[in-house]
N, C-alpha and C positions, 0 to 999 in steps of 0.2 A: 429326559428327555419332557421337554413341557410340549402341550397340544395346545393352539391357542383357537379359538372360534375367531368367524371376520363374519365380516358382513361384503358382499361386490361391490363396489364404486369405483367408476369410471367420470376422476373428474374431467367436467366441461368442457374445460381446457385442452383436452387429451383429444375428446370427440369432435371441436369443434377445428382440431390440426390434422386428423383427419380426416374430415371432409371435404379437406381444404388440398391435402394431397390428392384424393382419389380423384377433384375435381382436373387436377394437372399431370392424371395417366395421360402419355404421349402410346397410344396406340399402334402398334407395329400395322405396317400394309397387310391386309387377306392375300395371301396363295391365293388365285380364281380356282371355287371348287374343290376345294381341300377339305372345307369340312370338318370336321374333328379328328382327320390323317395325322395332323403334324403336332397337336396339342388340345389345348382349346378353343372351340370356335370361336370367331372376333366377334358376330356377332349379338352372338349367349355375353360372352367378356361385359360389350360392353352394356347392355344392359346389366348385370349382377354389377356391376359398377353403379351404372346411375342409381340403379336399387337402395348400392346400399349409401350412396351420398346423401340421395332426396328422402326416401321412405321408410327404412329400416328407424323402430324403433329401437332404442338400443336400452332409454329406462324399463321401456316395457321386458322388454331378458331380461335385463336384471330381477327383474320383482319377481319373475317366473325362477330363477334362476334363486332368492333368496329366501324362495317357499322353504329351499331345502338347510341344511345346519351347512354348516363350511369348517374344515379346521385345517389347519399346518402347522407345521411343526422341522425344526432343523433337520433336517438329515444328512450330515457330516458338511456341513457346507452350507448349500443352500436348502428357501426352507420346500417343503413337501405338503401339496394341497389334498384333499382330501373330500369325500360328499361324504356324508352319514346321511340312510336313507333306509328307513322300515316301513 
């Protein structure tokens, strides 16, 4: 079984596509007074989508995640990922 190191890097076009799709989110109408009773609170969800689309710094998160050693190895087909932290 071959264990290979890797570095997390999401291509810019993938992040651009994610931002585009987040910008096209179609939100349902809220049930008046429901808050969190029927799933996610609509206002909170809208704020979260806005944050992910405009403010979240994926490159900073990649840098933080890449502080650790990452490895992957095939396990019965698909790859298994792990982080080594000491």
